C-alpha positions, 0 to 999 in steps of 0.5 A: 594238868595243873592250872596256876594263876598268878598275882602281880603288878600290871597296867598300872594296878594289879593283875592275874595271868595264866602263863603269859595272857593277863586278866583286866587291872585291878586298883588293889591288890587284895581285888586282884587276888580275889579274882585269882581265886575266884577264876581257880574256883571255877575251874573245878565246876564240872559242865557239859562235853564240849568240842573246843577250838583253841590257838596254840603258841605257834599260831595254829589252830586245834580242836578237841573233845573236852569231857565235862567232868574233866577238871585241872588242879589249880593253884594261886601265887602271889608274886608281888 
C-alpha cells in the first residue's frame, strides 16, 4: 500500500491532504510541507496490533484487525 500526501493552497493558507481530507491550514507553504513530511514519517513507526473501525466513502462502517508492523510506503507531493 502507498500513502501519498499532497501539499497545496487551502482555506486561506497552505495545507496537506490525503485523498480528499485536508489538514489544518498553515500560514506558510514551508510549514505545510514540513507537516506533511512529518505525517509521512510517522506512518513508518511500528505500533501494536489493534482492532480498527473506519468509514468507507459510501458511508459504510468497517472493522478489521490491523497488524502493528504492517506499514505503508509513503510519499509527499508538492502541488504548489
